[in-house]
N, C-alpha and C positions, 0 to 999 in steps of 0.2 A: 648882368647876365639872369635870363630868362629862366624861372624855375623849370622848364621843360626840358631847358639845354642843360640843367646842371647833370641830372641821373646818367643819362647816357656819358659822360666824362666822367664820371665817378667810376662808373661801371668798367670803362675802358683803364682808369688808373689802377683800379682794386682786383681787376679780373672778374668780377663778380657775373654770375649769370640773370637775364632777365627773370624778374620775378622774385628773385631770391631775398628771402628776409635780412634786411641789412640792419643793424643797430649802429650807432655811432656812442663811443663809451666807454668807460673805463672801469676796469674790474671793481674798485675801490671805490667806487660811488656809490652812498645808498638806492640813490633811485634808479642806476642804472640794474642795480642787484635787484632790484623786483621786479623788473622786465625779463631778465636774464635768466631766475627761477621759474618765471611762466613759462617761458621759451623751452627750459627744458621739460616741464613738465610735460608740457603738450607735445614734445620732440620736434618739434622744427627747425628744418633745415636752415642754417644762417651763417651769417658771415659779421664778427664785430670786427669795426673799427676803431681802434685805441685812440680817444678823443677826450681833450680836457686834458687838466694838471700837467704833467711833465712831456704830454704829447702835446698840448696846444690845441690849434684846427678850430676852434670854438669862433674866432671871429673873422674867419675868411670870408670872401665873398660865395664861396662857393656854400658854404654851412651856413651863412647867414641866409642865402635864398631860399633854403630850406626850413628853417630856424629862426625868425626874425629874433626872438631871445638871445643866441644864440647857447644855450643851454642843451645840457644831454639828460635822458638819454633822445635821442632824436633816431625814427626807425623810417625805411622806406621797404615797402611792396611794390615792385612793379614803379608805376610814378604816382602810386600813394602815398603821401609822407604825415607821420604825425608825430606829435611831441607831446610833452605833459606825461609824467612814469602813467599815472592813473588813466589816463584817455589811453594811452597804449595798451593799458592791461586789457581795456573793456573792449579797444578794438578787437586785441587779437583774442579774446574769447568770442566775440559776432565773427571771425574772419574764419577762423577755424571750426566754428559751432562744436566743439566737443566737449562731452560731458568730464568733469563736474563742473568745470568752469562756463559752461553755458547752459542757457535752459531756453526755451521759447515764450514763458512764462513771465509777463513783466514782474507780477509781485514779486514773484521768486527770486529775480534779478535786483531787484529792490531791497533785499534781505542784505546781497553782499554791499550793495552800492551804499547803503545809508553805514555801514561800518569804513568803508573806503573813505569815504567823505571825512566819517569823525577821525580816522587816522591820521587825516591831511592837515585839517582845521584844529584839532585838540592835542591828540598824542604827541605826534610829530613837533609839532610848536614846543612844548613842554621837552619832550625827552630830546629829541635830536636838536633842536635849534639852543632850548634853554642849558641842557644837561651836557648832551655831549659836546657842542660845537663850544660851549664854555669851559668846558677843560679839556677837550683834545687841542684845540686851535689857540687855547691862549698857556703860555709858561705858566707853571703851579706860582707863581711868586706876584704874578700879576691877574689871576680869578678871582672874580668878583664873585665870592665864596654866598654872598646874600641872596641874590640873583639865583645862582645854582642851587642853593639849597631851599627857595621856595619853588622852584620850578620841579626840582626833586619830590618835595611834597606833595605837589598836585601829579608828578607820575606816580605816587606810591598809590594815591586817591584812582586811577585810571587803573593799574593793575589788579586793585581790589576789585574793581566793577568786572575786568576780564576772569577774575579767578572765580565769580559768582557765575559768569557767564559759563564759564566750560565747565561749571561743575556736571558730573555725569554725562558729559557729550565730549568728543576727541577732537572736533574740530569746531570753530566758533559758529558755525550754523548746523552744529549735527555730527551724522557720524560720516561724513565726503569733507575734504577738504575744497576752498573755495576761493574766490578771489578778494574775503574778507582776512583769508589766513594770509594771501600773499601780500598784501599790504599792510598790515600787523605783523603778522610773523616774522618778516622783514628786521622789525629793530628790534627783533630779542636778541640776538648774537652782540647785540652793540650793549643792549641792556644789561646782561647777564657777564658782562666780562669788563665792564667799568670797574675801575676801582671805587666804587660806592657801597655805602650801607643798604640793604634789601632786605624787606620783612619777607616772611614766608609763604609764599603764594602758591601753595603745591600743585592746583589745578592748572597755571599756567606754564609750571615749570615742569609738568606731565607734557604737556602740550609742546613746550619748547624740545622735550627729549623727543618727541612724535616725529616732529620736520626735523630734527638734526639725523634719525634714521634713514631720511630720505636723501637718496645719494645727489639730486639736483641743487638741495637747498644746501648740502656742505659743499658744493664745487662753487657755486653762485653766491651763497651768502654768508658763510663763513671765512670770511677775507680780511684778510689782514688790512687793520686801519692804522698802522703807523706810518704810512707816506702822507698821510693827511695831518698830522701833527704839524700845526701852523700854517696850515695853507686853508684860503677862503672859499674853496668851493667843494668842500667835501660830501 
């Protein structure tokens, strides 16, 4: 089935209005949470279709026609389909052009972009894949503690760096929240709720407290991950 035939079919099935932002994903997916958090910050009218995990749907011909990787989150605005969480964050910021998540200044955008890339290629590799998956997806008596502890030591260094960056500022880039905070801040709930030893990082802790004061953070990021235990797609 061609992609241009997929969206009208899905709209009929779900009752969507044309051009409504639609996101496919489940609430306890970390990458979906980043996107939902930004959607909440931007107050974008949207519809979320539960997909993945117990909801299934990622391997259907219709979904694969939108996203050949069969992964969540995937979004659509009219006939525009976007996948990969950080690509979606950038698209939504550019699509709405709303401050503080968008600026026409390319250099200023790069300030967020570099932290977003660092988050995905460095922090998430150690924290989400190395520590979180290693603890939550694996029964305690089967965990590879050598690898977990190595990754946790790397996370300690990462958060020490963030602690220095956050000295005398409320958010990663200064006084205003940005896409940098969305991409990295989404990890904090899981980092601070895992049963692990954490060093004192007062500036990061204060940043986390400020994020928790935001209703959309509490709604979309502070979501139980108990259902992810033993699941390979958390």
